[in-house]
C-alpha positions, 0 to 999 in steps of 0.5 A, a space after each residue: 017578243 014571242 019569237 025571241 022567247 020561243 028561240 030561247 026555249 027551243 035553242 039551248 045555246 040561245 042563252 049563252 049566245 045572248 050572254 056572250 053577244 052582250 059581253 062582246 058589245 060591252 068589250 067593244 064599248 071599252 075598246 072604243 072608249 079607249 080609242 077615243 081617249 087615245 085619239 083625243 089625248 093631245 100628246 098627254 103621255 099619262 092619258 095616252 097610256 091609260 087609254 091604250 091600256 083600255 083599248 088593249 083590255 077591250 080588245 083582249 076581252 073581245 077575243 076571249 069572248 069570240 074564242 069561248 063562243 067558237 069553242 062552245 059551238 065546236 064542242 056542241 057540234 061533236 054531239 
């Protein structure tokens, strides 16, 4: 625990990194939930549509968080 706290204090981007990592995990869970629902839909069109929307939503959020993290790293590397 002490190593974690010292990393957060010594590295100003650690808070952002932890936050975006947790958000990425959450979006992966949404994607996996949609994928599982899509596979288990058994030809129910209404359920397949909701599951595919959930999969796309999770995937879009994962891409947004990744691009945001890379943009932050790029801007910080300029200084």
